[in-house]
Residue frames as a rotation matrix with the C-alpha (Angstrom) as fourth column:
MET 1
0.581 0.814 0.000 0.00
0.814 -0.581 0.000 0.00
0.000 0.000 -1.000 0.00
ASN 2
-0.409 -0.721 0.560 1.22
0.727 -0.628 -0.277 3.47
0.551 0.293 0.781 -0.84
ALA 3
-0.465 0.198 -0.863 0.94
0.607 -0.638 -0.473 6.68
-0.644 -0.744 0.176 1.17
ILE 4
-0.104 0.495 0.863 -1.50
0.846 -0.412 0.338 9.28
0.523 0.765 -0.376 -0.14
LYS 5
-0.988 -0.064 0.139 -2.44
-0.005 -0.893 -0.450 12.86
0.153 -0.445 0.882 0.69
ALA 6
-0.148 0.975 -0.169 -5.77
0.861 0.211 0.463 13.62
0.487 -0.077 -0.870 2.33
THR 7
-0.652 0.048 0.757 -7.64
-0.236 -0.961 -0.142 16.52
0.721 -0.271 0.638 3.95
PHE 8
-0.733 0.435 -0.523 -9.40
0.673 0.355 -0.649 16.58
-0.096 -0.828 -0.553 7.31
THR 9
-0.810 0.532 0.248 -12.86
-0.332 -0.764 0.553 18.03
0.483 0.366 0.795 6.61
ASN 10
0.107 0.943 0.314 -15.94
-0.839 -0.084 0.538 18.06
0.534 -0.321 0.782 8.86
GLY 11
0.209 -0.075 0.975 -14.41
-0.849 0.481 0.219 15.45
-0.485 -0.874 0.037 11.18
ARG 12
0.850 0.089 0.520 -13.55
0.132 0.918 -0.373 13.05
-0.510 0.386 0.769 8.35
ILE 13
-0.265 -0.953 -0.147 -10.36
-0.212 -0.091 0.973 12.20
-0.941 0.289 -0.178 6.50
VAL 14
0.807 0.589 -0.046 -10.97
-0.100 0.060 -0.993 12.70
-0.582 0.806 0.108 2.77
PRO 15
-0.035 -0.858 0.512 -8.39
0.606 0.389 0.693 11.16
-0.794 0.334 0.507 0.39
SER 16
0.055 -0.023 -0.998 -7.23
-0.532 -0.847 -0.010 13.41
-0.845 0.532 -0.058 -2.46
GLU 17
-0.456 -0.177 -0.872 -7.10
-0.858 0.350 0.377 10.39
0.238 0.920 -0.311 -4.78
LEU 18
0.649 0.703 -0.291 -8.75
-0.630 0.711 0.313 7.01
0.426 -0.020 0.904 -5.18
VAL 19
-0.386 -0.748 0.539 -7.40
-0.908 0.410 -0.080 4.23
-0.161 -0.521 -0.838 -2.98
ASP 20
0.321 0.419 -0.849 -7.57
-0.552 0.812 0.192 0.47
0.770 0.407 0.492 -3.49
TRP 21
-0.738 -0.552 0.387 -7.11
-0.606 0.291 -0.740 -0.66
0.296 -0.781 -0.549 0.09
PRO 22
-0.532 0.557 -0.637 -8.92
0.452 0.824 0.343 -3.59
0.716 -0.105 -0.690 1.68
GLU 23
0.361 0.756 0.547 -11.91
-0.245 -0.489 0.837 -2.61
0.900 -0.436 0.009 3.86
GLY 24
0.989 0.070 -0.127 -10.83
0.108 0.228 0.968 -2.27
0.097 -0.971 0.218 7.49
SER 25
0.211 -0.975 0.073 -7.20
0.635 0.080 -0.768 -1.40
0.743 0.208 0.636 6.66
GLU 26
0.578 -0.138 -0.804 -5.40
0.705 -0.410 0.578 0.13
-0.410 -0.901 -0.140 9.62
LEU 27
0.524 -0.338 0.781 -3.96
0.483 -0.637 -0.600 3.58
0.701 0.692 -0.171 8.83
MET 28
-0.142 -0.567 -0.811 -1.39
0.916 -0.385 0.109 5.91
-0.374 -0.728 0.574 10.34
VAL 29
0.538 0.425 0.728 -2.50
0.663 -0.747 -0.054 9.55
0.520 0.512 -0.684 10.11
GLU 30
-0.125 -0.663 -0.738 -0.23
0.877 -0.422 0.230 12.49
-0.464 -0.618 0.635 10.82
PRO 31
0.849 0.471 -0.237 -0.82
0.327 -0.823 -0.464 16.22
-0.414 0.317 -0.853 10.20
VAL 32
0.030 -0.801 0.598 1.45
0.960 -0.144 -0.240 18.09
0.278 0.582 0.764 7.81
ALA 33
-0.350 -0.240 -0.906 2.83
0.619 -0.785 -0.031 21.47
-0.703 -0.571 0.423 8.91
ILE 34
0.471 0.535 0.702 1.12
0.862 -0.446 -0.239 24.49
0.185 0.718 -0.671 7.38
GLY 35
0.806 -0.176 0.566 3.04
-0.077 -0.978 -0.194 27.72
0.587 0.112 -0.802 6.78
ASP 36
-0.064 -0.881 0.470 5.46
-0.683 -0.305 -0.664 28.46
0.727 -0.363 -0.582 9.62
GLU 37
0.600 0.314 0.736 4.07
-0.772 0.467 0.430 25.69
-0.209 -0.827 0.523 11.86
ARG 38
-0.216 -0.676 -0.705 6.44
-0.657 0.635 -0.408 22.80
0.723 0.375 -0.581 12.40
PHE 39
0.911 0.356 0.206 6.19
-0.400 0.645 0.651 19.48
0.099 -0.676 0.731 14.17
GLY 40
0.711 -0.702 0.042 9.46
0.613 0.648 0.452 18.37
-0.345 -0.296 0.891 15.73
MET 41
0.180 -0.777 -0.604 12.88
-0.155 -0.629 0.762 19.53
-0.971 -0.043 -0.234 14.56
ARG 42
0.898 -0.041 -0.439 14.12
-0.440 -0.029 -0.898 20.18
0.024 0.999 -0.044 11.06
GLU 43
0.769 -0.637 -0.055 17.13
0.626 0.767 -0.137 18.12
0.129 0.072 0.989 10.02
GLU 44
0.090 -0.781 0.618 19.31
0.360 -0.553 -0.751 21.24
0.929 0.290 0.232 9.80
ASP 45
0.472 0.138 0.870 18.52
-0.658 -0.602 0.453 22.00
0.586 -0.787 -0.193 13.48
TRP 46
0.976 -0.177 -0.124 20.19
0.216 0.808 0.547 18.76
0.004 -0.561 0.828 14.64
GLY 47
0.486 -0.870 0.083 23.69
-0.866 -0.492 -0.089 19.42
0.118 -0.029 -0.993 15.91
ASP 48
0.896 -0.236 -0.377 26.39
0.207 0.971 -0.116 16.79
0.393 0.026 0.919 15.62
ASP 49
-0.021 -0.901 0.434 29.11
-0.391 -0.392 -0.833 18.68
0.920 -0.187 -0.344 17.49
PRO 50
-0.632 -0.313 -0.709 30.27
0.410 0.641 -0.649 17.36
0.658 -0.700 -0.277 20.91
GLU 51
-0.949 0.294 0.111 28.23
-0.271 -0.587 -0.763 19.97
-0.159 -0.754 0.637 22.83
SER 52
-0.162 0.939 -0.303 24.99
-0.953 -0.069 0.294 19.09
0.255 0.336 0.906 21.01
ILE 53
-0.081 0.068 -0.994 25.58
-0.106 0.991 0.076 15.38
0.991 0.111 -0.073 21.48
ALA 54
-0.903 -0.281 -0.326 26.17
0.294 0.152 -0.944 15.93
0.315 -0.948 -0.054 25.22
GLN 55
-0.681 0.721 0.131 22.87
-0.709 -0.603 -0.365 17.86
-0.184 -0.341 0.922 25.43
TRP 56
0.074 0.709 -0.701 21.03
-0.743 0.508 0.435 15.01
0.665 0.489 0.565 23.68
ILE 57
-0.410 -0.296 -0.863 22.56
0.249 0.874 -0.418 12.42
0.878 -0.386 -0.284 26.03
ALA 58
-1.000 0.030 0.007 21.60
-0.016 -0.339 -0.941 14.49
-0.025 -0.940 0.339 29.08
ALA 59
-0.365 0.927 -0.088 18.01
-0.931 -0.361 0.064 14.87
0.028 0.105 0.994 27.79
VAL 60
0.075 0.350 -0.934 17.68
-0.410 0.864 0.291 11.12
0.909 0.361 0.208 27.13
GLU 61
-0.685 -0.421 -0.595 19.05
0.324 0.556 -0.766 10.23
0.653 -0.717 -0.245 30.56
LYS 62
-0.888 0.402 0.222 16.33
-0.431 -0.564 -0.705 12.39
-0.158 -0.722 0.674 32.18
MET 63
-0.198 0.864 -0.464 13.53
-0.778 0.149 0.610 10.41
0.596 0.482 0.642 30.47
ASN 64
-0.119 0.275 0.954 11.52
-0.764 0.588 -0.265 7.90
-0.634 -0.761 0.140 32.42
PRO 65
-0.966 -0.255 -0.046 11.56
-0.228 0.750 0.620 4.38
-0.124 0.610 -0.783 30.98
């Protein structure tokens, strides 16, 4: 099965193209950023210098399992 684009309208997800998926197919739905809105970090915001890596390690170590 291939990914498609869709629009959320009146509480329903409306595909922008025809789909040939079996009835009852499980889907993963995720909003796409609009304009200046972003979800998560952009790839260019990831630092790979020692200081950035240390910050990532410290953040991960603070997480609860």
